[in-house]
mmCIF file of the N, C-alpha and C atoms, coordinates in Angstrom:
data_MODEL
# 
_entry.id   MODEL 
# 
loop_
_atom_site.group_PDB 
_atom_site.id 
_atom_site.type_symbol 
_atom_site.label_atom_id 
_atom_site.label_alt_id 
_atom_site.label_comp_id 
_atom_site.label_asym_id 
_atom_site.label_entity_id 
_atom_site.label_seq_id 
_atom_site.pdbx_PDB_ins_code 
_atom_site.Cartn_x 
_atom_site.Cartn_y 
_atom_site.Cartn_z 
_atom_site.occupancy 
_atom_site.B_iso_or_equiv 
_atom_site.pdbx_formal_charge 
_atom_site.auth_seq_id 
_atom_site.auth_comp_id 
_atom_site.auth_asym_id 
_atom_site.auth_atom_id 
_atom_site.pdbx_PDB_model_num 
ATOM 1   N N  . MET A 1 1  ? 79.946  93.482  82.896  1.00 0.00 ? 1  MET A N  1 
ATOM 2   C CA . MET A 1 1  ? 81.209  92.784  83.413  1.00 0.00 ? 1  MET A CA 1 
ATOM 3   C C  . MET A 1 1  ? 80.869  92.407  85.365  1.00 0.00 ? 1  MET A C  1 
ATOM 4   N N  . SER A 1 2  ? 81.148  91.466  85.233  1.00 0.00 ? 2  SER A N  1 
ATOM 5   C CA . SER A 1 2  ? 81.206  90.694  86.729  1.00 0.00 ? 2  SER A CA 1 
ATOM 6   C C  . SER A 1 2  ? 82.162  91.252  87.736  1.00 0.00 ? 2  SER A C  1 
ATOM 7   N N  . ASP A 1 3  ? 81.330  91.501  89.124  1.00 0.00 ? 3  ASP A N  1 
ATOM 8   C CA . ASP A 1 3  ? 82.307  92.087  90.157  1.00 0.00 ? 3  ASP A CA 1 
ATOM 9   C C  . ASP A 1 3  ? 83.128  91.155  90.767  1.00 0.00 ? 3  ASP A C  1 
ATOM 10  N N  . GLN A 1 4  ? 83.327  90.217  89.875  1.00 0.00 ? 4  GLN A N  1 
ATOM 11  C CA . GLN A 1 4  ? 84.272  88.938  90.404  1.00 0.00 ? 4  GLN A CA 1 
ATOM 12  C C  . GLN A 1 4  ? 84.978  88.440  89.403  1.00 0.00 ? 4  GLN A C  1 
ATOM 13  N N  . GLU A 1 5  ? 85.549  89.587  88.050  1.00 0.00 ? 5  GLU A N  1 
ATOM 14  C CA . GLU A 1 5  ? 86.206  90.101  87.012  1.00 0.00 ? 5  GLU A CA 1 
ATOM 15  C C  . GLU A 1 5  ? 87.689  89.916  87.841  1.00 0.00 ? 5  GLU A C  1 
ATOM 16  N N  . ILE A 1 6  ? 88.932  89.215  87.277  1.00 0.00 ? 6  ILE A N  1 
ATOM 17  C CA . ILE A 1 6  ? 89.928  89.995  87.726  1.00 0.00 ? 6  ILE A CA 1 
ATOM 18  C C  . ILE A 1 6  ? 90.405  90.971  86.944  1.00 0.00 ? 6  ILE A C  1 
ATOM 19  N N  . LEU A 1 7  ? 90.490  92.324  87.354  1.00 0.00 ? 7  LEU A N  1 
ATOM 20  C CA . LEU A 1 7  ? 90.975  93.316  86.307  1.00 0.00 ? 7  LEU A CA 1 
ATOM 21  C C  . LEU A 1 7  ? 92.478  93.697  86.511  1.00 0.00 ? 7  LEU A C  1 
ATOM 22  N N  . VAL A 1 8  ? 93.264  92.942  86.673  1.00 0.00 ? 8  VAL A N  1 
ATOM 23  C CA . VAL A 1 8  ? 94.903  93.451  86.939  1.00 0.00 ? 8  VAL A CA 1 
ATOM 24  C C  . VAL A 1 8  ? 95.096  91.902  85.980  1.00 0.00 ? 8  VAL A C  1 
ATOM 25  N N  . ILE A 1 9  ? 96.461  92.547  85.273  1.00 0.00 ? 9  ILE A N  1 
ATOM 26  C CA . ILE A 1 9  ? 97.209  91.101  84.843  1.00 0.00 ? 9  ILE A CA 1 
ATOM 27  C C  . ILE A 1 9  ? 97.916  90.099  85.686  1.00 0.00 ? 9  ILE A C  1 
ATOM 28  N N  . GLN A 1 10 ? 97.515  89.014  86.093  1.00 0.00 ? 10 GLN A N  1 
ATOM 29  C CA . GLN A 1 10 ? 98.435  88.306  86.910  1.00 0.00 ? 10 GLN A CA 1 
ATOM 30  C C  . GLN A 1 10 ? 99.694  87.988  86.781  1.00 0.00 ? 10 GLN A C  1 
ATOM 31  N N  . SER A 1 11 ? 99.787  87.918  85.297  1.00 0.00 ? 11 SER A N  1 
ATOM 32  C CA . SER A 1 11 ? 101.453 87.843  84.719  1.00 0.00 ? 11 SER A CA 1 
ATOM 33  C C  . SER A 1 11 ? 102.002 88.448  85.368  1.00 0.00 ? 11 SER A C  1 
ATOM 34  N N  . LYS A 1 12 ? 101.759 90.178  85.224  1.00 0.00 ? 12 LYS A N  1 
ATOM 35  C CA . LYS A 1 12 ? 102.376 91.474  85.506  1.00 0.00 ? 12 LYS A CA 1 
ATOM 36  C C  . LYS A 1 12 ? 102.705 91.668  87.065  1.00 0.00 ? 12 LYS A C  1 
ATOM 37  N N  . VAL A 1 13 ? 101.568 91.034  87.769  1.00 0.00 ? 13 VAL A N  1 
ATOM 38  C CA . VAL A 1 13 ? 101.962 91.413  89.093  1.00 0.00 ? 13 VAL A CA 1 
ATOM 39  C C  . VAL A 1 13 ? 102.588 90.206  89.415  1.00 0.00 ? 13 VAL A C  1 
ATOM 40  N N  . LYS A 1 14 ? 102.979 89.307  89.413  1.00 0.00 ? 14 LYS A N  1 
ATOM 41  C CA . LYS A 1 14 ? 103.898 88.446  89.857  1.00 0.00 ? 14 LYS A CA 1 
ATOM 42  C C  . LYS A 1 14 ? 105.284 88.323  89.269  1.00 0.00 ? 14 LYS A C  1 
ATOM 43  N N  . ALA A 1 15 ? 105.092 88.838  88.213  1.00 0.00 ? 15 ALA A N  1 
ATOM 44  C CA . ALA A 1 15 ? 106.624 88.864  88.286  1.00 0.00 ? 15 ALA A CA 1 
ATOM 45  C C  . ALA A 1 15 ? 107.393 90.045  88.777  1.00 0.00 ? 15 ALA A C  1 
ATOM 46  N N  . TYR A 1 16 ? 106.064 91.587  88.878  1.00 0.00 ? 16 TYR A N  1 
ATOM 47  C CA . TYR A 1 16 ? 106.807 92.963  89.911  1.00 0.00 ? 16 TYR A CA 1 
ATOM 48  C C  . TYR A 1 16 ? 107.226 92.228  90.735  1.00 0.00 ? 16 TYR A C  1 
ATOM 49  N N  . ILE A 1 17 ? 106.143 91.422  91.680  1.00 0.00 ? 17 ILE A N  1 
ATOM 50  C CA . ILE A 1 17 ? 106.894 91.011  93.131  1.00 0.00 ? 17 ILE A CA 1 
ATOM 51  C C  . ILE A 1 17 ? 107.761 90.012  93.189  1.00 0.00 ? 17 ILE A C  1 
ATOM 52  N N  . LYS A 1 18 ? 107.903 89.704  92.319  1.00 0.00 ? 18 LYS A N  1 
ATOM 53  C CA . LYS A 1 18 ? 109.037 88.123  92.101  1.00 0.00 ? 18 LYS A CA 1 
ATOM 54  C C  . LYS A 1 18 ? 110.536 89.504  92.294  1.00 0.00 ? 18 LYS A C  1 
ATOM 55  N N  . ALA A 1 19 ? 110.457 90.044  90.920  1.00 0.00 ? 19 ALA A N  1 
ATOM 56  C CA . ALA A 1 19 ? 111.358 90.976  90.506  1.00 0.00 ? 19 ALA A CA 1 
ATOM 57  C C  . ALA A 1 19 ? 111.847 91.857  91.734  1.00 0.00 ? 19 ALA A C  1 
ATOM 58  N N  . LYS A 1 20 ? 110.948 92.483  92.554  1.00 0.00 ? 20 LYS A N  1 
ATOM 59  C CA . LYS A 1 20 ? 110.909 93.387  93.051  1.00 0.00 ? 20 LYS A CA 1 
ATOM 60  C C  . LYS A 1 20 ? 111.667 92.841  94.988  1.00 0.00 ? 20 LYS A C  1 
ATOM 61  N N  . SER A 1 21 ? 111.046 91.281  94.772  1.00 0.00 ? 21 SER A N  1 
ATOM 62  C CA . SER A 1 21 ? 111.638 90.981  96.505  1.00 0.00 ? 21 SER A CA 1 
ATOM 63  C C  . SER A 1 21 ? 111.776 89.666  96.278  1.00 0.00 ? 21 SER A C  1 
ATOM 64  N N  . GLY A 1 22 ? 111.855 89.189  95.285  1.00 0.00 ? 22 GLY A N  1 
ATOM 65  C CA . GLY A 1 22 ? 112.027 87.535  94.760  1.00 0.00 ? 22 GLY A CA 1 
ATOM 66  C C  . GLY A 1 22 ? 110.831 86.460  95.664  1.00 0.00 ? 22 GLY A C  1 
ATOM 67  N N  . MET A 1 23 ? 109.891 87.366  95.763  1.00 0.00 ? 23 MET A N  1 
ATOM 68  C CA . MET A 1 23 ? 108.739 86.126  96.501  1.00 0.00 ? 23 MET A CA 1 
ATOM 69  C C  . MET A 1 23 ? 108.278 85.678  95.347  1.00 0.00 ? 23 MET A C  1 
ATOM 70  N N  . SER A 1 24 ? 106.883 84.803  95.611  1.00 0.00 ? 24 SER A N  1 
ATOM 71  C CA . SER A 1 24 ? 106.385 83.811  94.698  1.00 0.00 ? 24 SER A CA 1 
ATOM 72  C C  . SER A 1 24 ? 104.670 84.575  95.332  1.00 0.00 ? 24 SER A C  1 
ATOM 73  N N  . THR A 1 25 ? 104.183 84.495  94.043  1.00 0.00 ? 25 THR A N  1 
ATOM 74  C CA . THR A 1 25 ? 102.584 85.572  94.622  1.00 0.00 ? 25 THR A CA 1 
ATOM 75  C C  . THR A 1 25 ? 101.062 84.753  94.398  1.00 0.00 ? 25 THR A C  1 
ATOM 76  N N  . SER A 1 26 ? 100.437 84.601  95.837  1.00 0.00 ? 26 SER A N  1 
ATOM 77  C CA . SER A 1 26 ? 99.416  83.680  95.801  1.00 0.00 ? 26 SER A CA 1 
ATOM 78  C C  . SER A 1 26 ? 98.438  83.934  95.052  1.00 0.00 ? 26 SER A C  1 
ATOM 79  N N  . GLY A 1 27 ? 97.786  83.231  94.292  1.00 0.00 ? 27 GLY A N  1 
ATOM 80  C CA . GLY A 1 27 ? 96.321  83.332  93.162  1.00 0.00 ? 27 GLY A CA 1 
ATOM 81  C C  . GLY A 1 27 ? 95.688  84.237  93.981  1.00 0.00 ? 27 GLY A C  1 
ATOM 82  N N  . ALA A 1 28 ? 95.342  84.122  94.966  1.00 0.00 ? 28 ALA A N  1 
ATOM 83  C CA . ALA A 1 28 ? 94.348  85.437  95.366  1.00 0.00 ? 28 ALA A CA 1 
ATOM 84  C C  . ALA A 1 28 ? 94.606  86.563  95.302  1.00 0.00 ? 28 ALA A C  1 
ATOM 85  N N  . VAL A 1 29 ? 95.903  86.643  94.939  1.00 0.00 ? 29 VAL A N  1 
ATOM 86  C CA . VAL A 1 29 ? 96.341  88.269  95.431  1.00 0.00 ? 29 VAL A CA 1 
ATOM 87  C C  . VAL A 1 29 ? 95.987  89.471  94.130  1.00 0.00 ? 29 VAL A C  1 
ATOM 88  N N  . ALA A 1 30 ? 95.354  88.518  93.084  1.00 0.00 ? 30 ALA A N  1 
ATOM 89  C CA . ALA A 1 30 ? 94.759  89.166  91.682  1.00 0.00 ? 30 ALA A CA 1 
ATOM 90  C C  . ALA A 1 30 ? 93.545  89.635  92.100  1.00 0.00 ? 30 ALA A C  1 
ATOM 91  N N  . ALA A 1 31 ? 92.809  88.716  92.757  1.00 0.00 ? 31 ALA A N  1 
ATOM 92  C CA . ALA A 1 31 ? 91.554  89.056  93.036  1.00 0.00 ? 31 ALA A CA 1 
ATOM 93  C C  . ALA A 1 31 ? 91.055  90.028  93.931  1.00 0.00 ? 31 ALA A C  1 
ATOM 94  N N  . ARG A 1 32 ? 92.175  90.415  95.038  1.00 0.00 ? 32 ARG A N  1 
ATOM 95  C CA . ARG A 1 32 ? 92.155  91.132  96.222  1.00 0.00 ? 32 ARG A CA 1 
ATOM 96  C C  . ARG A 1 32 ? 92.807  92.541  95.572  1.00 0.00 ? 32 ARG A C  1 
ATOM 97  N N  . LEU A 1 33 ? 93.684  92.678  94.738  1.00 0.00 ? 33 LEU A N  1 
ATOM 98  C CA . LEU A 1 33 ? 93.456  93.496  93.955  1.00 0.00 ? 33 LEU A CA 1 
ATOM 99  C C  . LEU A 1 33 ? 92.866  93.992  92.739  1.00 0.00 ? 33 LEU A C  1 
ATOM 100 N N  . SER A 1 34 ? 91.854  93.504  92.645  1.00 0.00 ? 34 SER A N  1 
ATOM 101 C CA . SER A 1 34 ? 90.782  93.942  91.453  1.00 0.00 ? 34 SER A CA 1 
ATOM 102 C C  . SER A 1 34 ? 89.476  94.319  92.702  1.00 0.00 ? 34 SER A C  1 
ATOM 103 N N  . ASP A 1 35 ? 89.660  94.093  93.987  1.00 0.00 ? 35 ASP A N  1 
ATOM 104 C CA . ASP A 1 35 ? 87.978  94.359  94.693  1.00 0.00 ? 35 ASP A CA 1 
ATOM 105 C C  . ASP A 1 35 ? 88.742  95.914  94.917  1.00 0.00 ? 35 ASP A C  1 
ATOM 106 N N  . ILE A 1 36 ? 90.312  95.842  95.365  1.00 0.00 ? 36 ILE A N  1 
ATOM 107 C CA . ILE A 1 36 ? 90.625  97.263  95.518  1.00 0.00 ? 36 ILE A CA 1 
ATOM 108 C C  . ILE A 1 36 ? 90.713  98.291  94.708  1.00 0.00 ? 36 ILE A C  1 
ATOM 109 N N  . ILE A 1 37 ? 90.824  97.987  93.238  1.00 0.00 ? 37 ILE A N  1 
ATOM 110 C CA . ILE A 1 37 ? 90.458  98.381  92.126  1.00 0.00 ? 37 ILE A CA 1 
ATOM 111 C C  . ILE A 1 37 ? 89.294  99.105  91.946  1.00 0.00 ? 37 ILE A C  1 
ATOM 112 N N  . ARG A 1 38 ? 88.218  97.866  92.285  1.00 0.00 ? 38 ARG A N  1 
ATOM 113 C CA . ARG A 1 38 ? 86.670  98.392  91.809  1.00 0.00 ? 38 ARG A CA 1 
ATOM 114 C C  . ARG A 1 38 ? 86.308  99.723  92.879  1.00 0.00 ? 38 ARG A C  1 
ATOM 115 N N  . GLY A 1 39 ? 87.296  99.441  94.314  1.00 0.00 ? 39 GLY A N  1 
ATOM 116 C CA . GLY A 1 39 ? 86.814  100.375 95.544  1.00 0.00 ? 39 GLY A CA 1 
ATOM 117 C C  . GLY A 1 39 ? 87.394  101.981 94.843  1.00 0.00 ? 39 GLY A C  1 
ATOM 118 N N  . LEU A 1 40 ? 88.430  101.602 94.662  1.00 0.00 ? 40 LEU A N  1 
ATOM 119 C CA . LEU A 1 40 ? 88.845  103.469 94.046  1.00 0.00 ? 40 LEU A CA 1 
ATOM 120 C C  . LEU A 1 40 ? 88.134  103.579 92.425  1.00 0.00 ? 40 LEU A C  1 
ATOM 121 N N  . CYS A 1 41 ? 87.753  102.659 91.798  1.00 0.00 ? 41 CYS A N  1 
ATOM 122 C CA . CYS A 1 41 ? 86.817  103.506 90.664  1.00 0.00 ? 41 CYS A CA 1 
ATOM 123 C C  . CYS A 1 41 ? 85.719  103.331 91.122  1.00 0.00 ? 41 CYS A C  1 
ATOM 124 N N  . ASP A 1 42 ? 85.307  103.210 92.335  1.00 0.00 ? 42 ASP A N  1 
ATOM 125 C CA . ASP A 1 42 ? 83.821  103.290 92.668  1.00 0.00 ? 42 ASP A CA 1 
ATOM 126 C C  . ASP A 1 42 ? 83.791  105.188 93.373  1.00 0.00 ? 42 ASP A C  1 
ATOM 127 N N  . GLN A 1 43 ? 85.143  105.413 94.264  1.00 0.00 ? 43 GLN A N  1 
ATOM 128 C CA . GLN A 1 43 ? 85.476  106.450 94.844  1.00 0.00 ? 43 GLN A CA 1 
ATOM 129 C C  . GLN A 1 43 ? 85.562  107.745 93.468  1.00 0.00 ? 43 GLN A C  1 
ATOM 130 N N  . ALA A 1 44 ? 85.892  106.976 92.310  1.00 0.00 ? 44 ALA A N  1 
ATOM 131 C CA . ALA A 1 44 ? 86.471  108.098 91.325  1.00 0.00 ? 44 ALA A CA 1 
ATOM 132 C C  . ALA A 1 44 ? 85.444  108.976 90.601  1.00 0.00 ? 44 ALA A C  1 
ATOM 133 N N  . ILE A 1 45 ? 84.436  107.569 90.355  1.00 0.00 ? 45 ILE A N  1 
ATOM 134 C CA . ILE A 1 45 ? 83.014  108.074 90.105  1.00 0.00 ? 45 ILE A CA 1 
ATOM 135 C C  . ILE A 1 45 ? 82.350  108.953 90.720  1.00 0.00 ? 45 ILE A C  1 
ATOM 136 N N  . ALA A 1 46 ? 82.332  108.558 92.124  1.00 0.00 ? 46 ALA A N  1 
ATOM 137 C CA . ALA A 1 46 ? 81.366  109.715 92.880  1.00 0.00 ? 46 ALA A CA 1 
ATOM 138 C C  . ALA A 1 46 ? 81.604  111.296 92.711  1.00 0.00 ? 46 ALA A C  1 
ATOM 139 N N  . ALA A 1 47 ? 83.104  110.940 92.538  1.00 0.00 ? 47 ALA A N  1 
ATOM 140 C CA . ALA A 1 47 ? 83.615  112.319 92.465  1.00 0.00 ? 47 ALA A CA 1 
ATOM 141 C C  . ALA A 1 47 ? 83.403  112.982 91.636  1.00 0.00 ? 47 ALA A C  1 
ATOM 142 N N  . ALA A 1 48 ? 83.625  112.710 90.448  1.00 0.00 ? 48 ALA A N  1 
ATOM 143 C CA . ALA A 1 48 ? 83.358  112.784 88.975  1.00 0.00 ? 48 ALA A CA 1 
ATOM 144 C C  . ALA A 1 48 ? 81.715  113.472 89.019  1.00 0.00 ? 48 ALA A C  1 
ATOM 145 N N  . GLU A 1 49 ? 80.818  112.721 89.578  1.00 0.00 ? 49 GLU A N  1 
ATOM 146 C CA . GLU A 1 49 ? 79.523  113.001 89.673  1.00 0.00 ? 49 GLU A CA 1 
ATOM 147 C C  . GLU A 1 49 ? 79.187  113.607 90.010  1.00 0.00 ? 49 GLU A C  1 
ATOM 148 N N  . SER A 1 50 ? 79.714  114.466 91.286  1.00 0.00 ? 50 SER A N  1 
ATOM 149 C CA . SER A 1 50 ? 79.907  115.436 92.101  1.00 0.00 ? 50 SER A CA 1 
ATOM 150 C C  . SER A 1 50 ? 80.622  116.635 91.843  1.00 0.00 ? 50 SER A C  1 
ATOM 151 N N  . GLY A 1 51 ? 81.237  116.701 90.885  1.00 0.00 ? 51 GLY A N  1 
ATOM 152 C CA . GLY A 1 51 ? 81.831  117.863 89.864  1.00 0.00 ? 51 GLY A CA 1 
ATOM 153 C C  . GLY A 1 51 ? 80.375  118.056 88.959  1.00 0.00 ? 51 GLY A C  1 
ATOM 154 N N  . ARG A 1 52 ? 79.617  117.168 88.802  1.00 0.00 ? 52 ARG A N  1 
ATOM 155 C CA . ARG A 1 52 ? 78.785  117.206 87.661  1.00 0.00 ? 52 ARG A CA 1 
ATOM 156 C C  . ARG A 1 52 ? 79.335  116.825 86.254  1.00 0.00 ? 52 ARG A C  1 
ATOM 157 N N  . ARG A 1 53 ? 81.064  115.821 86.313  1.00 0.00 ? 53 ARG A N  1 
ATOM 158 C CA . ARG A 1 53 ? 81.198  115.725 84.832  1.00 0.00 ? 53 ARG A CA 1 
ATOM 159 C C  . ARG A 1 53 ? 80.920  114.963 84.750  1.00 0.00 ? 53 ARG A C  1 
ATOM 160 N N  . LYS A 1 54 ? 81.314  114.064 82.876  1.00 0.00 ? 54 LYS A N  1 
ATOM 161 C CA . LYS A 1 54 ? 81.054  112.332 83.041  1.00 0.00 ? 54 LYS A CA 1 
ATOM 162 C C  . LYS A 1 54 ? 82.221  111.651 82.513  1.00 0.00 ? 54 LYS A C  1 
ATOM 163 N N  . THR A 1 55 ? 83.508  112.351 82.983  1.00 0.00 ? 55 THR A N  1 
ATOM 164 C CA . THR A 1 55 ? 84.394  111.623 82.523  1.00 0.00 ? 55 THR A CA 1 
ATOM 165 C C  . THR A 1 55 ? 85.376  111.824 83.976  1.00 0.00 ? 55 THR A C  1 
ATOM 166 N N  . VAL A 1 56 ? 85.906  110.193 84.131  1.00 0.00 ? 56 VAL A N  1 
ATOM 167 C CA . VAL A 1 56 ? 86.188  110.364 85.028  1.00 0.00 ? 56 VAL A CA 1 
ATOM 168 C C  . VAL A 1 56 ? 87.875  110.784 85.191  1.00 0.00 ? 56 VAL A C  1 
ATOM 169 N N  . MET A 1 57 ? 88.916  111.542 85.653  1.00 0.00 ? 57 MET A N  1 
ATOM 170 C CA . MET A 1 57 ? 90.092  111.618 86.106  1.00 0.00 ? 57 MET A CA 1 
ATOM 171 C C  . MET A 1 57 ? 90.494  111.315 86.907  1.00 0.00 ? 57 MET A C  1 
ATOM 172 N N  . ASP A 1 58 ? 92.177  111.873 86.707  1.00 0.00 ? 58 ASP A N  1 
ATOM 173 C CA . ASP A 1 58 ? 92.979  110.936 87.870  1.00 0.00 ? 58 ASP A CA 1 
ATOM 174 C C  . ASP A 1 58 ? 92.904  111.794 89.033  1.00 0.00 ? 58 ASP A C  1 
ATOM 175 N N  . ARG A 1 59 ? 92.522  113.257 89.277  1.00 0.00 ? 59 ARG A N  1 
ATOM 176 C CA . ARG A 1 59 ? 92.238  114.198 90.416  1.00 0.00 ? 59 ARG A CA 1 
ATOM 177 C C  . ARG A 1 59 ? 90.707  113.283 90.896  1.00 0.00 ? 59 ARG A C  1 
ATOM 178 N N  . ASP A 1 60 ? 90.027  112.729 90.442  1.00 0.00 ? 60 ASP A N  1 
ATOM 179 C CA . ASP A 1 60 ? 88.663  112.130 91.008  1.00 0.00 ? 60 ASP A CA 1 
ATOM 180 C C  . ASP A 1 60 ? 89.587  110.750 91.713  1.00 0.00 ? 60 ASP A C  1 
ATOM 181 N N  . LEU A 1 61 ? 90.954  110.235 91.809  1.00 0.00 ? 61 LEU A N  1 
ATOM 182 C CA . LEU A 1 61 ? 91.474  109.580 92.670  1.00 0.00 ? 61 LEU A CA 1 
ATOM 183 C C  . LEU A 1 61 ? 91.822  109.793 93.917  1.00 0.00 ? 61 LEU A C  1 
ATOM 184 N N  . PRO A 1 62 ? 91.860  108.959 94.987  1.00 0.00 ? 62 PRO A N  1 
ATOM 185 C CA . PRO A 1 62 ? 92.254  109.154 95.679  1.00 0.00 ? 62 PRO A CA 1 
ATOM 186 C C  . PRO A 1 62 ? 93.562  109.044 96.061  1.00 0.00 ? 62 PRO A C  1 
ATOM 187 N N  . SER A 1 63 ? 94.616  110.418 96.797  1.00 0.00 ? 63 SER A N  1 
ATOM 188 C CA . SER A 1 63 ? 95.359  110.723 96.764  1.00 0.00 ? 63 SER A CA 1 
ATOM 189 C C  . SER A 1 63 ? 96.459  109.523 97.215  1.00 0.00 ? 63 SER A C  1 
ATOM 190 N N  . GLY A 1 64 ? 95.722  108.959 98.211  1.00 0.00 ? 64 GLY A N  1 
ATOM 191 C CA . GLY A 1 64 ? 96.644  107.600 98.774  1.00 0.00 ? 64 GLY A CA 1 
ATOM 192 C C  . GLY A 1 64 ? 97.167  108.246 100.112 1.00 0.00 ? 64 GLY A C  1 
ATOM 193 N N  . GLU A 1 65 ? 97.690  109.811 100.449 1.00 0.00 ? 65 GLU A N  1 
ATOM 194 C CA . GLU A 1 65 ? 98.274  109.959 101.529 1.00 0.00 ? 65 GLU A CA 1 
ATOM 195 C C  . GLU A 1 65 ? 97.731  110.657 102.753 1.00 0.00 ? 65 GLU A C  1 
# 
């Protein structure tokens, strides 16, 4: 898997933003969201590894608070 691969469904993101705000969405949004998701996944992987687990769990994701 490439670090440039899009990890989100662009049509779903665009539909959500349109429904929530009436705004259009730039094509670059999906790539930026994918970068953010990769970063969150990397943090979760590190947390699972520090817990000596081979399974990433929801608790490994940053809370965002």
